[in-house]
A tleap script that builds the chain and sets N, CA, C and O, in Angstrom:
source leaprc.protein.ff14SB
mol = sequence {
  NMET LYS GLU GLU LYS PRO ALA LYS GLN ASN
  ILE SER PRO ASP GLY LYS GLY GLN PRO VAL
  SER LYS PRO LYS ARG ILE ALA ALA TRP ILE
  CYS ILE LEU ALA LEU ILE ALA LEU TYR ILE
  ALA THR PHE PHE THR ALA ILE PHE ASP THR
  PRO GLY SER GLY ARG MET PHE GLN THR CYS
  LEU GLY ALA THR ILE VAL LEU PRO VAL LEU
  LEU TRP MET TYR LEU TRP LEU TYR GLY ARG
  LEU LYS GLU ARG CASP
}
set mol.1.N position { 27.763 4.208 -5.429 }
set mol.1.CA position { 26.441 4.725 -5.620 }
set mol.1.C position { 25.426 3.680 -5.204 }
set mol.1.O position { 25.616 2.477 -5.384 }
set mol.2.N position { 24.366 4.175 -4.653 }
set mol.2.CA position { 23.288 3.309 -4.214 }
set mol.2.C position { 22.289 3.120 -5.343 }
set mol.2.O position { 21.883 4.077 -6.002 }
set mol.3.N position { 21.900 1.863 -5.554 }
set mol.3.CA position { 20.890 1.603 -6.579 }
set mol.3.C position { 19.513 1.817 -5.989 }
set mol.3.O position { 19.211 1.355 -4.889 }
set mol.4.N position { 18.688 2.519 -6.731 }
set mol.4.CA position { 17.328 2.729 -6.278 }
set mol.4.C position { 16.477 1.539 -6.686 }
set mol.4.O position { 16.536 1.060 -7.819 }
set mol.5.N position { 15.684 1.077 -5.728 }
set mol.5.CA position { 14.791 -0.037 -6.021 }
set mol.5.C position { 13.576 0.496 -6.762 }
set mol.5.O position { 13.076 1.576 -6.447 }
set mol.6.N position { 13.107 -0.250 -7.733 }
set mol.6.CA position { 11.891 0.197 -8.431 }
set mol.6.C position { 10.710 0.180 -7.468 }
set mol.6.O position { 10.655 -0.615 -6.530 }
set mol.7.N position { 9.785 1.068 -7.727 }
set mol.7.CA position { 8.597 1.155 -6.886 }
set mol.7.C position { 7.811 -0.145 -6.981 }
set mol.7.O position { 7.636 -0.711 -8.060 }
set mol.8.N position { 7.348 -0.596 -5.833 }
set mol.8.CA position { 6.589 -1.841 -5.790 }
set mol.8.C position { 5.206 -1.605 -6.397 }
set mol.8.O position { 4.475 -0.708 -5.978 }
set mol.9.N position { 4.869 -2.413 -7.376 }
set mol.9.CA position { 3.560 -2.295 -8.010 }
set mol.9.C position { 2.582 -3.194 -7.282 }
set mol.9.O position { 2.959 -4.221 -6.718 }
set mol.10.N position { 1.337 -2.799 -7.304 }
set mol.10.CA position { 0.281 -3.612 -6.729 }
set mol.10.C position { -0.179 -4.594 -7.787 }
set mol.10.O position { -0.902 -4.233 -8.716 }
set mol.11.N position { 0.244 -5.828 -7.640 }
set mol.11.CA position { -0.054 -6.848 -8.635 }
set mol.11.C position { -1.322 -7.588 -8.237 }
set mol.11.O position { -1.539 -7.893 -7.064 }
set mol.12.N position { -2.150 -7.870 -9.225 }
set mol.12.CA position { -3.402 -8.568 -8.953 }
set mol.12.C position { -3.122 -10.019 -8.579 }
set mol.12.O position { -2.110 -10.585 -8.993 }
set mol.13.N position { -4.015 -10.622 -7.799 }
set mol.13.CA position { -3.797 -11.994 -7.366 }
set mol.13.C position { -3.967 -13.035 -8.468 }
set mol.13.O position { -3.674 -14.209 -8.242 }
set mol.14.N position { -4.427 -12.644 -9.641 }
set mol.14.CA position { -4.620 -13.629 -10.699 }
set mol.14.C position { -3.302 -14.029 -11.364 }
set mol.14.O position { -3.285 -14.938 -12.193 }
set mol.15.N position { -2.206 -13.369 -11.015 }
set mol.15.CA position { -0.897 -13.740 -11.519 }
set mol.15.C position { -0.586 -13.210 -12.899 }
set mol.15.O position { 0.463 -13.539 -13.453 }
set mol.16.N position { -1.448 -12.412 -13.469 }
set mol.16.CA position { -1.208 -11.884 -14.809 }
set mol.16.C position { -0.313 -10.650 -14.782 }
set mol.16.O position { 0.119 -10.175 -15.832 }
set mol.17.N position { -0.036 -10.137 -13.605 }
set mol.17.CA position { 0.834 -8.996 -13.502 }
set mol.17.C position { 0.152 -7.667 -13.738 }
set mol.17.O position { 0.823 -6.642 -13.850 }
set mol.18.N position { -1.154 -7.662 -13.815 }
set mol.18.CA position { -1.893 -6.422 -14.008 }
set mol.18.C position { -1.961 -5.658 -12.688 }
set mol.18.O position { -2.297 -6.250 -11.662 }
set mol.19.N position { -1.655 -4.376 -12.684 }
set mol.19.CA position { -1.782 -3.617 -11.438 }
set mol.19.C position { -3.251 -3.448 -11.046 }
set mol.19.O position { -4.124 -3.305 -11.903 }
set mol.20.N position { -3.504 -3.467 -9.749 }
set mol.20.CA position { -4.860 -3.312 -9.234 }
set mol.20.C position { -5.196 -1.831 -9.222 }
set mol.20.O position { -4.419 -1.018 -8.720 }
set mol.21.N position { -6.359 -1.475 -9.778 }
set mol.21.CA position { -6.728 -0.064 -9.862 }
set mol.21.C position { -7.273 0.427 -8.528 }
set mol.21.O position { -7.746 -0.355 -7.704 }
set mol.22.N position { -7.197 1.731 -8.338 }
set mol.22.CA position { -7.641 2.338 -7.090 }
set mol.22.C position { -9.142 2.174 -6.855 }
set mol.22.O position { -9.533 1.875 -5.727 }
set mol.23.N position { -10.005 2.353 -7.862 }
set mol.23.CA position { -11.434 2.140 -7.614 }
set mol.23.C position { -11.755 0.716 -7.150 }
set mol.23.O position { -12.649 0.515 -6.328 }
set mol.24.N position { -11.022 -0.269 -7.681 }
set mol.24.CA position { -11.244 -1.646 -7.252 }
set mol.24.C position { -10.858 -1.821 -5.791 }
set mol.24.O position { -11.558 -2.492 -5.033 }
set mol.25.N position { -9.753 -1.221 -5.404 }
set mol.25.CA position { -9.319 -1.301 -4.005 }
set mol.25.C position { -10.337 -0.654 -3.079 }
set mol.25.O position { -10.671 -1.203 -2.029 }
set mol.26.N position { -10.825 0.510 -3.472 }
set mol.26.CA position { -11.796 1.231 -2.639 }
set mol.26.C position { -13.070 0.406 -2.499 }
set mol.26.O position { -13.616 0.283 -1.403 }
set mol.27.N position { -13.539 -0.156 -3.600 }
set mol.27.CA position { -14.753 -0.973 -3.559 }
set mol.27.C position { -14.546 -2.208 -2.676 }
set mol.27.O position { -15.437 -2.590 -1.917 }
set mol.28.N position { -13.381 -2.819 -2.780 }
set mol.28.CA position { -13.098 -4.001 -1.959 }
set mol.28.C position { -13.071 -3.647 -0.476 }
set mol.28.O position { -13.613 -4.390 0.341 }
set mol.29.N position { -12.457 -2.537 -0.118 }
set mol.29.CA position { -12.408 -2.132 1.293 }
set mol.29.C position { -13.794 -1.773 1.823 }
set mol.29.O position { -14.125 -2.092 2.965 }
set mol.30.N position { -14.597 -1.117 1.005 }
set mol.30.CA position { -15.970 -0.803 1.426 }
set mol.30.C position { -16.744 -2.091 1.676 }
set mol.30.O position { -17.486 -2.196 2.652 }
set mol.31.N position { -16.570 -3.069 0.793 }
set mol.31.CA position { -17.253 -4.349 0.952 }
set mol.31.C position { -16.771 -5.071 2.215 }
set mol.31.O position { -17.580 -5.650 2.940 }
set mol.32.N position { -15.493 -5.042 2.478 }
set mol.32.CA position { -14.951 -5.679 3.682 }
set mol.32.C position { -15.528 -5.038 4.935 }
set mol.32.O position { -15.947 -5.741 5.855 }
set mol.33.N position { -15.552 -3.718 4.980 }
set mol.33.CA position { -16.093 -3.025 6.153 }
set mol.33.C position { -17.588 -3.288 6.317 }
set mol.33.O position { -18.072 -3.455 7.437 }
set mol.34.N position { -18.319 -3.325 5.202 }
set mol.34.CA position { -19.754 -3.607 5.273 }
set mol.34.C position { -20.001 -5.032 5.765 }
set mol.34.O position { -20.922 -5.266 6.547 }
set mol.35.N position { -19.186 -5.981 5.313 }
set mol.35.CA position { -19.339 -7.354 5.778 }
set mol.35.C position { -19.036 -7.479 7.265 }
set mol.35.O position { -19.730 -8.206 7.976 }
set mol.36.N position { -18.026 -6.793 7.736 }
set mol.36.CA position { -17.716 -6.816 9.173 }
set mol.36.C position { -18.887 -6.251 9.966 }
set mol.36.O position { -19.270 -6.812 10.993 }
set mol.37.N position { -19.455 -5.145 9.499 }
set mol.37.CA position { -20.617 -4.559 10.177 }
set mol.37.C position { -21.804 -5.533 10.156 }
set mol.37.O position { -22.531 -5.650 11.142 }
set mol.38.N position { -21.994 -6.223 9.039 }
set mol.38.CA position { -23.078 -7.200 8.958 }
set mol.38.C position { -22.852 -8.371 9.917 }
set mol.38.O position { -23.798 -8.839 10.551 }
set mol.39.N position { -21.616 -8.846 10.030 }
set mol.39.CA position { -21.315 -9.943 10.955 }
set mol.39.C position { -21.588 -9.528 12.396 }
set mol.39.O position { -22.141 -10.300 13.179 }
set mol.40.N position { -21.201 -8.317 12.735 }
set mol.40.CA position { -21.447 -7.822 14.093 }
set mol.40.C position { -22.956 -7.689 14.338 }
set mol.40.O position { -23.455 -8.092 15.389 }
set mol.41.N position { -23.670 -7.128 13.375 }
set mol.41.CA position { -25.124 -6.986 13.517 }
set mol.41.C position { -25.801 -8.346 13.614 }
set mol.41.O position { -26.728 -8.521 14.405 }
set mol.42.N position { -25.345 -9.317 12.812 }
set mol.42.CA position { -25.907 -10.663 12.869 }
set mol.42.C position { -25.651 -11.296 14.230 }
set mol.42.O position { -26.535 -11.947 14.786 }
set mol.43.N position { -24.466 -11.114 14.765 }
set mol.43.CA position { -24.110 -11.663 16.072 }
set mol.43.C position { -25.011 -11.090 17.167 }
set mol.43.O position { -25.567 -11.840 17.970 }
set mol.44.N position { -25.155 -9.775 17.198 }
set mol.44.CA position { -25.970 -9.156 18.235 }
set mol.44.C position { -27.458 -9.467 18.044 }
set mol.44.O position { -28.195 -9.598 19.021 }
set mol.45.N position { -27.888 -9.582 16.814 }
set mol.45.CA position { -29.285 -9.936 16.556 }
set mol.45.C position { -29.567 -11.354 17.041 }
set mol.45.O position { -30.645 -11.631 17.568 }
set mol.46.N position { -28.597 -12.253 16.864 }
set mol.46.CA position { -28.778 -13.631 17.316 }
set mol.46.C position { -28.777 -13.727 18.845 }
set mol.46.O position { -29.464 -14.578 19.411 }
set mol.47.N position { -28.016 -12.867 19.510 }
set mol.47.CA position { -27.922 -12.921 20.974 }
set mol.47.C position { -29.146 -12.311 21.642 }
set mol.47.O position { -29.730 -12.923 22.536 }
set mol.48.N position { -29.539 -11.121 21.223 }
set mol.48.CA position { -30.633 -10.407 21.876 }
set mol.48.C position { -31.961 -10.747 21.213 }
set mol.48.O position { -32.091 -10.721 19.989 }
set mol.49.N position { -32.934 -11.063 22.045 }
set mol.49.CA position { -34.259 -11.413 21.536 }
set mol.49.C position { -35.164 -10.192 21.618 }
set mol.49.O position { -35.794 -9.930 22.642 }
set mol.50.N position { -35.212 -9.459 20.525 }
set mol.50.CA position { -36.060 -8.272 20.453 }
set mol.50.C position { -37.130 -8.501 19.395 }
set mol.50.O position { -36.977 -9.384 18.552 }
set mol.51.N position { -38.206 -7.727 19.422 }
set mol.51.CA position { -39.220 -7.882 18.369 }
set mol.51.C position { -38.609 -7.622 16.990 }
set mol.51.O position { -37.945 -6.608 16.776 }
set mol.52.N position { -38.835 -8.525 16.086 }
set mol.52.CA position { -38.316 -8.371 14.727 }
set mol.52.C position { -36.889 -8.846 14.558 }
set mol.52.O position { -36.313 -8.671 13.485 }
set mol.53.N position { -36.294 -9.447 15.593 }
set mol.53.CA position { -34.900 -9.867 15.471 }
set mol.53.C position { -34.743 -11.030 14.491 }
set mol.53.O position { -33.697 -11.171 13.858 }
set mol.54.N position { -35.774 -11.861 14.366 }
set mol.54.CA position { -35.704 -12.964 13.400 }
set mol.54.C position { -35.594 -12.460 11.974 }
set mol.54.O position { -34.808 -12.976 11.179 }
set mol.55.N position { -36.384 -11.452 11.659 }
set mol.55.CA position { -36.344 -10.867 10.314 }
set mol.55.C position { -35.018 -10.150 10.074 }
set mol.55.O position { -34.455 -10.225 8.982 }
set mol.56.N position { -34.524 -9.457 11.096 }
set mol.56.CA position { -33.229 -8.765 10.985 }
set mol.56.C position { -32.100 -9.771 10.776 }
set mol.56.O position { -31.182 -9.528 9.993 }
set mol.57.N position { -32.172 -10.900 11.478 }
set mol.57.CA position { -31.168 -11.942 11.322 }
set mol.57.C position { -31.167 -12.475 9.886 }
set mol.57.O position { -30.102 -12.647 9.293 }
set mol.58.N position { -32.337 -12.733 9.332 }
set mol.58.CA position { -32.442 -13.208 7.951 }
set mol.58.C position { -31.905 -12.179 6.968 }
set mol.58.O position { -31.229 -12.526 5.999 }
set mol.59.N position { -32.209 -10.920 7.220 }
set mol.59.CA position { -31.731 -9.849 6.342 }
set mol.59.C position { -30.209 -9.763 6.363 }
set mol.59.O position { -29.581 -9.617 5.314 }
set mol.60.N position { -29.615 -9.852 7.545 }
set mol.60.CA position { -28.148 -9.791 7.654 }
set mol.60.C position { -27.492 -10.971 6.944 }
set mol.60.O position { -26.487 -10.805 6.253 }
set mol.61.N position { -28.059 -12.157 7.114 }
set mol.61.CA position { -27.490 -13.322 6.434 }
set mol.61.C position { -27.642 -13.216 4.921 }
set mol.61.O position { -26.729 -13.580 4.180 }
set mol.62.N position { -28.780 -12.724 4.459 }
set mol.62.CA position { -28.971 -12.542 3.024 }
set mol.62.C position { -28.014 -11.511 2.446 }
set mol.62.O position { -27.461 -11.704 1.363 }
set mol.63.N position { -27.821 -10.420 3.169 }
set mol.63.CA position { -26.906 -9.377 2.698 }
set mol.63.C position { -25.462 -9.871 2.688 }
set mol.63.O position { -24.655 -9.412 1.880 }
set mol.64.N position { -25.135 -10.804 3.580 }
set mol.64.CA position { -23.789 -11.371 3.603 }
set mol.64.C position { -23.497 -12.116 2.298 }
set mol.64.O position { -22.349 -12.173 1.856 }
set mol.65.N position { -24.518 -12.675 1.697 }
set mol.65.CA position { -24.341 -13.377 0.421 }
set mol.65.C position { -24.427 -12.407 -0.757 }
set mol.65.O position { -23.635 -12.492 -1.695 }
set mol.66.N position { -25.382 -11.494 -0.707 }
set mol.66.CA position { -25.649 -10.600 -1.835 }
set mol.66.C position { -24.545 -9.550 -2.015 }
set mol.66.O position { -24.191 -9.221 -3.147 }
set mol.67.N position { -24.007 -9.028 -0.930 }
set mol.67.CA position { -23.014 -7.947 -1.022 }
set mol.67.C position { -21.762 -8.339 -1.815 }
set mol.67.O position { -21.367 -7.585 -2.704 }
set mol.68.N position { -21.120 -9.480 -1.538 }
set mol.68.CA position { -19.959 -9.852 -2.362 }
set mol.68.C position { -20.313 -10.110 -3.825 }
set mol.68.O position { -19.513 -9.830 -4.717 }
set mol.69.N position { -21.510 -10.644 -4.072 }
set mol.69.CA position { -21.933 -10.880 -5.456 }
set mol.69.C position { -22.087 -9.544 -6.191 }
set mol.69.O position { -21.659 -9.403 -7.337 }
set mol.70.N position { -22.698 -8.576 -5.524 }
set mol.70.CA position { -22.830 -7.252 -6.139 }
set mol.70.C position { -21.469 -6.606 -6.384 }
set mol.70.O position { -21.264 -5.956 -7.409 }
set mol.71.N position { -20.543 -6.780 -5.450 }
set mol.71.CA position { -19.193 -6.240 -5.648 }
set mol.71.C position { -18.531 -6.897 -6.851 }
set mol.71.O position { -17.903 -6.220 -7.665 }
set mol.72.N position { -18.669 -8.225 -6.965 }
set mol.72.CA position { -18.077 -8.923 -8.097 }
set mol.72.C position { -18.664 -8.397 -9.404 }
set mol.72.O position { -17.935 -8.168 -10.369 }
set mol.73.N position { -19.996 -8.204 -9.432 }
set mol.73.CA position { -20.640 -7.683 -10.644 }
set mol.73.C position { -20.139 -6.283 -10.972 }
set mol.73.O position { -19.910 -5.963 -12.139 }
set mol.74.N position { -19.966 -5.442 -9.943 }
set mol.74.CA position { -19.448 -4.088 -10.153 }
set mol.74.C position { -18.045 -4.141 -10.737 }
set mol.74.O position { -17.749 -3.439 -11.704 }
set mol.75.N position { -17.183 -4.963 -10.162 }
set mol.75.CA position { -15.805 -5.048 -10.644 }
set mol.75.C position { -15.745 -5.624 -12.061 }
set mol.75.O position { -14.933 -5.188 -12.876 }
set mol.76.N position { -16.601 -6.597 -12.349 }
set mol.76.CA position { -16.648 -7.168 -13.687 }
set mol.76.C position { -17.082 -6.113 -14.698 }
set mol.76.O position { -16.476 -5.976 -15.760 }
set mol.77.N position { -18.136 -5.367 -14.363 }
set mol.77.CA position { -18.628 -4.323 -15.253 }
set mol.77.C position { -17.584 -3.216 -15.421 }
set mol.77.O position { -17.396 -2.700 -16.523 }
set mol.78.N position { -16.910 -2.855 -14.335 }
set mol.78.CA position { -15.853 -1.850 -14.395 }
set mol.78.C position { -14.740 -2.297 -15.352 }
set mol.78.O position { -14.247 -1.507 -16.157 }
set mol.79.N position { -14.352 -3.577 -15.254 }
set mol.79.CA position { -13.316 -4.108 -16.139 }
set mol.79.C position { -13.744 -4.088 -17.598 }
set mol.79.O position { -12.951 -3.769 -18.483 }
set mol.80.N position { -15.008 -4.430 -17.843 }
set mol.80.CA position { -15.523 -4.426 -19.213 }
set mol.80.C position { -15.524 -3.009 -19.799 }
set mol.80.O position { -15.143 -2.806 -20.951 }
set mol.81.N position { -15.956 -2.036 -18.995 }
set mol.81.CA position { -15.996 -0.656 -19.481 }
set mol.81.C position { -14.590 -0.093 -19.670 }
set mol.81.O position { -14.366 0.716 -20.571 }
set mol.82.N position { -13.643 -0.510 -18.833 }
set mol.82.CA position { -12.254 -0.063 -18.988 }
set mol.82.C position { -11.638 -0.610 -20.267 }
set mol.82.O position { -10.883 0.092 -20.940 }
set mol.83.N position { -11.958 -1.873 -20.615 }
set mol.83.CA position { -11.417 -2.483 -21.836 }
set mol.83.C position { -11.924 -1.782 -23.080 }
set mol.83.O position { -11.227 -1.720 -24.093 }
set mol.84.N position { -13.124 -1.260 -23.006 }
set mol.84.CA position { -13.745 -0.614 -24.169 }
set mol.84.C position { -13.030 0.676 -24.539 }
set mol.84.O position { -13.010 1.054 -25.710 }
set mol.85.N position { -12.444 1.358 -23.563 }
set mol.85.CA position { -11.789 2.655 -23.819 }
set mol.85.C position { -10.526 2.535 -24.616 }
set mol.85.O position { -9.878 3.542 -24.902 }
savepdb mol mol.pdb
quit
């Protein structure tokens, strides 16, 4: 008889063995895609000299910092609300 392997769980990187929830994964992927779009926009804004490109460049760089912080806050708040249940 063949032994069935247990299903692979998605373990969090903190090493505590907690499975990663689907909303956290979705939020992380959205943040990754948004950051890639911001990097591309920042690159093209830096290359092409159009009216307002300086302000757009600053906005893209600021969003590159703010977006991961907002994601972290969302995930932290999500974890807190999950613990309360």
